[in-house]
C-alpha positions as CSV (number, residue, x, y, z in Angstrom):
1,X,-104.7,-120.9,-24.7
2,X,-102.0,-123.1,-25.1
3,X,-99.6,-120.5,-26.0
4,X,-96.5,-122.4,-25.1
5,X,-97.4,-125.7,-27.2
6,X,-98.1,-123.6,-30.1
7,X,-94.5,-121.8,-29.9
8,X,-93.3,-125.1,-29.3
9,X,-94.2,-126.4,-32.4
10,X,-91.6,-124.3,-34.4
11,X,-88.3,-125.3,-34.1
12,X,-86.4,-123.7,-31.5
13,X,-89.2,-122.3,-31.1
14,X,-88.7,-120.8,-27.5
15,X,-85.8,-118.9,-28.5
16,X,-87.6,-117.7,-31.8
17,X,-90.7,-116.5,-31.7
18,X,-89.9,-114.5,-28.6
19,X,-86.4,-113.3,-31.0
20,X,-88.5,-112.6,-33.8
21,X,-91.1,-110.5,-31.2
22,X,-88.1,-108.3,-30.2
23,X,-86.8,-107.8,-33.4
24,X,-90.0,-107.3,-35.2
25,X,-90.7,-104.0,-31.8
26,X,-87.4,-102.9,-32.9
27,X,-88.1,-102.1,-36.4
28,X,-91.9,-101.2,-35.9
29,X,-91.8,-99.5,-33.5
30,X,-88.7,-98.9,-31.1
31,X,-89.9,-96.7,-28.9
32,X,-91.2,-99.1,-27.1
33,X,-88.5,-100.8,-26.2
34,X,-87.5,-97.9,-24.4
35,X,-89.8,-96.7,-22.1
36,X,-87.7,-96.4,-19.0
37,X,-87.2,-98.5,-15.6
38,X,-88.1,-102.5,-15.5
39,X,-89.3,-102.1,-19.1
40,X,-86.2,-100.7,-20.7
41,X,-84.2,-103.5,-18.8
42,X,-85.8,-106.4,-20.6
43,X,-85.3,-105.0,-24.0
44,X,-81.8,-104.3,-23.5
45,X,-80.7,-106.4,-20.6
46,X,-79.9,-109.4,-22.7
47,X,-76.1,-110.4,-21.5
48,X,-76.8,-110.1,-17.8
49,X,-80.4,-112.9,-19.0
50,X,-77.9,-114.7,-20.8
51,X,-74.3,-114.3,-17.9
52,X,-77.1,-116.0,-15.3
53,X,-78.2,-118.5,-18.6
54,X,-74.6,-120.2,-18.7
55,X,-74.4,-120.4,-15.2
56,X,-77.7,-122.2,-14.8
57,X,-75.9,-124.5,-17.9
58,X,-72.8,-124.8,-16.2
59,X,-75.0,-126.5,-13.1
60,X,-75.6,-129.5,-16.2
61,X,-72.3,-130.6,-17.0
62,X,-71.0,-133.3,-15.0
63,X,-67.1,-132.8,-14.3
64,X,-67.1,-136.9,-15.7
65,X,-68.1,-135.8,-18.9
66,X,-66.4,-132.7,-19.7
67,X,-63.3,-134.2,-21.6
68,X,-66.0,-135.6,-23.7
69,X,-67.5,-132.5,-24.2
70,X,-64.4,-130.8,-24.7
71,X,-63.1,-133.0,-27.3
72,X,-66.3,-131.9,-28.7
73,X,-66.6,-128.4,-28.6
74,X,-62.5,-128.5,-29.8
75,X,-63.2,-130.3,-32.7
76,X,-66.3,-128.0,-33.8
77,X,-64.1,-124.6,-33.4
78,X,-61.1,-125.9,-35.7
79,X,-63.5,-126.9,-37.9
80,X,-65.9,-123.1,-37.8
81,X,-62.4,-121.6,-37.9
82,X,-60.6,-122.7,-40.5
83,X,-63.8,-123.6,-43.2
84,X,-64.9,-119.7,-42.2
85,X,-61.2,-118.7,-42.8
86,X,-60.8,-121.2,-45.9
87,X,-63.9,-119.8,-47.9
88,X,-62.7,-116.5,-47.4
89,X,-59.4,-116.9,-48.5
90,X,-60.2,-118.3,-51.7
91,X,-62.3,-115.8,-52.4
92,X,-60.3,-113.3,-51.5
93,X,-57.5,-114.2,-53.7
94,X,-59.6,-116.4,-56.3
95,X,-62.8,-114.3,-57.1
96,X,-62.4,-111.3,-59.5
97,X,-62.0,-108.6,-57.9
98,X,-61.4,-110.2,-54.4
99,X,-65.3,-110.6,-54.4
100,X,-68.1,-113.0,-54.5
101,X,-71.8,-112.3,-55.2
102,X,-70.7,-109.1,-53.7
103,X,-69.1,-110.6,-50.6
104,X,-65.3,-109.9,-49.7
105,X,-63.6,-112.5,-48.4
106,X,-63.2,-109.9,-44.7
107,X,-67.4,-110.4,-44.6
108,X,-67.4,-114.2,-44.8
109,X,-64.7,-115.0,-42.2
110,X,-66.3,-112.2,-40.0
111,X,-69.6,-114.2,-40.5
112,X,-68.8,-117.6,-40.9
113,X,-65.9,-117.8,-37.6
114,X,-68.5,-116.6,-35.4
115,X,-71.8,-117.8,-33.2
116,X,-74.7,-116.9,-31.5
117,X,-73.6,-119.2,-28.2
118,X,-77.3,-118.0,-26.7
119,X,-79.4,-119.6,-29.6
120,X,-76.6,-122.7,-29.5
121,X,-77.6,-123.7,-25.9
122,X,-81.1,-123.6,-26.4
123,X,-80.6,-125.3,-29.4
124,X,-78.0,-128.3,-28.1
125,X,-80.4,-128.6,-24.7
126,X,-83.7,-129.1,-26.6
127,X,-82.3,-131.3,-29.0
128,X,-78.9,-132.6,-29.0
129,X,-76.8,-134.4,-25.9
130,X,-74.5,-134.0,-22.8
131,X,-71.8,-133.7,-24.7
132,X,-73.4,-130.5,-26.7
133,X,-74.4,-128.4,-23.9
134,X,-70.8,-129.3,-22.7
135,X,-69.4,-128.5,-25.4
136,X,-70.3,-124.4,-25.1
137,X,-67.3,-124.4,-22.5
138,X,-64.7,-123.8,-25.5
139,X,-67.4,-122.7,-28.3
140,X,-67.6,-119.8,-26.1
141,X,-65.1,-118.2,-27.9
142,X,-66.4,-118.1,-31.3
143,X,-68.6,-115.4,-30.2
144,X,-67.4,-112.2,-31.0
145,X,-64.3,-111.1,-32.7
146,X,-61.3,-112.9,-30.9
147,X,-60.7,-115.7,-33.3
148,X,-61.8,-114.0,-36.4
149,X,-59.0,-111.2,-35.4
150,X,-56.4,-113.8,-34.2
151,X,-56.8,-115.3,-37.2
152,X,-56.2,-112.2,-39.6
153,X,-54.2,-110.1,-37.6
154,X,-50.7,-109.4,-38.5
155,X,-48.6,-111.0,-35.6
156,X,-48.0,-108.3,-32.9
157,X,-50.5,-105.9,-34.4
158,X,-54.0,-107.7,-32.4
159,X,-54.7,-107.6,-29.0
160,X,-55.6,-110.7,-28.2
161,X,-58.3,-110.3,-25.1
162,X,-57.4,-113.2,-23.0
163,X,-59.3,-111.7,-19.6
164,X,-62.0,-110.7,-22.1
165,X,-62.1,-114.7,-23.0
166,X,-61.6,-115.8,-19.3
167,X,-64.6,-113.6,-18.7
168,X,-66.9,-115.8,-21.2
169,X,-66.0,-119.2,-19.8
170,X,-66.4,-118.1,-16.1
171,X,-69.9,-117.8,-15.3
172,X,-69.8,-121.5,-17.3
173,X,-67.2,-122.4,-15.5
174,X,-68.7,-121.8,-12.1
175,X,-72.2,-123.6,-12.8
176,X,-70.1,-126.6,-13.4
177,X,-67.8,-125.9,-10.0
178,X,-71.7,-125.2,-7.9
179,X,-73.3,-128.0,-9.8
180,X,-70.5,-130.5,-8.7
181,X,-70.2,-129.4,-4.8
182,X,-74.4,-129.5,-4.6
183,X,-76.6,-131.7,-5.7
184,X,-79.6,-129.6,-4.7
185,X,-77.6,-126.6,-6.0
186,X,-77.7,-128.8,-9.3
187,X,-81.2,-129.6,-9.7
188,X,-81.6,-125.5,-8.7
189,X,-79.8,-124.3,-11.6
190,X,-80.8,-126.8,-14.1
191,X,-84.3,-126.2,-13.5
192,X,-83.7,-122.1,-14.3
193,X,-82.0,-122.6,-17.7
194,X,-85.6,-123.6,-19.7
195,X,-87.0,-120.4,-18.2
196,X,-84.5,-118.0,-18.9
197,X,-84.3,-119.0,-23.0
198,X,-87.4,-116.4,-23.7
199,X,-86.3,-113.5,-21.6
200,X,-82.5,-113.2,-23.5
201,X,-84.1,-114.2,-26.5
202,X,-86.5,-110.9,-26.7
203,X,-82.9,-109.2,-25.8
204,X,-81.4,-110.7,-28.4
205,X,-84.4,-109.8,-31.0
206,X,-84.5,-106.2,-29.3
207,X,-81.2,-105.5,-30.6
208,X,-81.7,-106.4,-34.5
209,X,-83.5,-104.2,-36.9
210,X,-85.1,-106.5,-39.7
211,X,-84.9,-103.7,-42.3
212,X,-80.6,-104.7,-42.2
213,X,-81.6,-107.6,-44.7
214,X,-82.8,-105.1,-46.9
215,X,-80.0,-102.9,-46.5
216,X,-77.6,-105.4,-47.5
217,X,-79.4,-106.7,-50.7
218,X,-79.3,-110.5,-52.0
219,X,-75.4,-110.4,-51.4
220,X,-77.0,-110.2,-47.3
221,X,-79.1,-113.3,-47.9
222,X,-76.4,-115.5,-50.1
223,X,-74.1,-114.8,-46.7
224,X,-76.3,-115.9,-44.1
225,X,-77.3,-118.8,-46.2
226,X,-73.4,-119.5,-46.5
227,X,-72.7,-119.2,-43.3
228,X,-76.2,-121.8,-42.0
229,X,-75.1,-124.8,-45.4
230,X,-71.8,-124.5,-46.7
231,X,-70.1,-123.6,-42.8
232,X,-73.0,-125.6,-41.6
233,X,-71.4,-128.7,-43.9
234,X,-67.6,-128.7,-42.1
235,X,-69.3,-128.4,-38.5
236,X,-71.3,-131.5,-39.0
237,X,-68.2,-133.2,-40.2
238,X,-66.3,-132.2,-37.3
239,X,-69.3,-132.8,-35.1
240,X,-69.2,-136.2,-36.0
241,X,-65.4,-136.5,-35.6
242,X,-65.8,-135.2,-31.8
243,X,-67.5,-138.1,-31.2
244,X,-71.0,-138.4,-30.3
245,X,-74.3,-137.0,-32.9
246,X,-74.4,-133.8,-35.6
247,X,-76.9,-131.9,-33.6
248,X,-74.0,-129.3,-32.4
249,X,-72.4,-128.7,-35.4
250,X,-76.0,-127.9,-36.9
251,X,-76.6,-125.4,-34.0
252,X,-73.2,-123.8,-34.4
253,X,-74.2,-123.0,-37.9
254,X,-74.6,-118.8,-36.9
255,X,-73.5,-115.5,-36.8
256,X,-73.7,-114.1,-33.2
257,X,-75.0,-110.4,-32.9
258,X,-71.3,-108.3,-31.9
259,X,-69.9,-110.0,-35.6
260,X,-71.3,-106.8,-37.1
261,X,-68.5,-105.0,-35.3
262,X,-66.3,-106.9,-36.4
263,X,-65.1,-105.7,-39.7
264,X,-64.6,-102.0,-37.7
265,X,-62.3,-103.3,-35.6
266,X,-60.0,-105.3,-37.7
267,X,-60.0,-102.1,-40.1
268,X,-58.8,-100.3,-36.7
269,X,-55.7,-102.8,-36.9
270,X,-55.2,-102.9,-40.7
271,X,-56.8,-99.7,-41.9
272,X,-56.0,-100.8,-45.9
273,X,-59.5,-102.8,-44.7
274,X,-61.4,-99.4,-44.3
275,X,-63.4,-100.1,-47.5
276,X,-64.9,-102.8,-47.1
277,X,-66.4,-102.0,-43.5
278,X,-69.4,-100.2,-45.4
279,X,-70.3,-102.8,-47.0
280,X,-69.3,-106.0,-45.1
281,X,-70.8,-104.6,-42.0
282,X,-74.8,-104.7,-43.1
283,X,-74.4,-107.9,-44.8
284,X,-73.0,-109.8,-41.0
285,X,-76.2,-108.3,-40.4
286,X,-78.1,-109.7,-42.4
287,X,-76.6,-112.7,-41.7
288,X,-77.4,-112.7,-37.9
289,X,-80.7,-112.3,-39.0
290,X,-80.8,-115.2,-41.9
291,X,-79.0,-117.7,-39.6
292,X,-81.1,-117.1,-36.3
293,X,-84.0,-118.0,-38.2
294,X,-82.7,-121.0,-40.0
295,X,-80.4,-122.5,-37.8
296,X,-83.1,-124.3,-35.5
297,X,-84.9,-125.8,-38.2
298,X,-81.9,-127.1,-39.7
299,X,-81.5,-128.2,-36.2
300,X,-84.2,-129.7,-35.6
301,X,-83.9,-131.7,-39.3
302,X,-80.7,-132.9,-38.1
303,X,-82.2,-134.1,-35.0
304,X,-85.3,-136.1,-36.6
305,X,-82.7,-137.5,-39.0
306,X,-80.2,-139.0,-36.2
307,X,-83.2,-140.2,-34.6
308,X,-84.7,-142.2,-37.8
309,X,-81.4,-143.1,-38.2
310,X,-80.5,-145.0,-34.7
311,X,-84.2,-146.3,-35.3
312,X,-83.6,-148.0,-38.3
313,X,-79.6,-149.3,-37.2
314,X,-81.2,-150.6,-33.9
315,X,-81.3,-154.2,-33.3
316,X,-85.0,-155.7,-32.4
317,X,-85.8,-158.3,-29.6
318,X,-85.1,-161.7,-30.5
319,X,-88.5,-163.4,-29.9
320,X,-87.6,-167.0,-28.2
321,X,-90.8,-168.5,-29.6
322,X,-89.4,-167.9,-33.2
323,X,-86.4,-169.6,-32.4
324,X,-88.7,-173.2,-32.1
């Protein structure tokens, strides 16, 4: 059986198919995920596996490529932040009742300023350039409520988790250091990255209940499409401005699963937003599922477009015989 070849026919298949398998089990047979011992550890251990994956990714980043990678990461981070906040504030202040298609500014900002770094790492490795994978070191701050709370919280009221930010990038920096010190370690760790992708993808999927899409209704689907397409346009432009191609911009047009907790965290700081939490939470959960499924399709399409564009603009070799 050619299972691997079949899976890889789908865009980002080694990430998406195990993720869907985990989500399907979580939805239809959640008891199978908590049998105990190693079985439970596999379904609930995405974060440790992802941490090891980040070390492997870091080992692939050569220090001489770091400035270009950080420049791209900074461009995309700022684009995703200001794009999401801008759209959210426009809805909050200009839309009737502060909502559009049932979406509040809070839901839009929480979903659009966040990103699934596990999926980004897998897609940038499969389709992107070295700078795209290297940008992960800076883009990691997009996963979690850090930037969202920084953008929305009142000055002095929001606790900025600096140590949490450091803890996020430390595995990547560790891999970079090990790879720089020992070429044999670089090769060893680089080979481990692809192996880990389906395992942490299954663990991430095992935390997603597909019924959240139904609970959120049409507004949750709209939020996912807005994150992927409206936010994606901004991300693609910033990826291009940051240097190189636009694959990284497509791969980062997602919502991470931990964004579901962002409205509650923000409401804890500003209780006036508490009524929005119950509505925004399932919407953001739906955006997580929608973008996880469609971002690989968008990334693959952008990769094909860039390949075709480069082929069309390539200068054909000159035939010496035609000169005579």
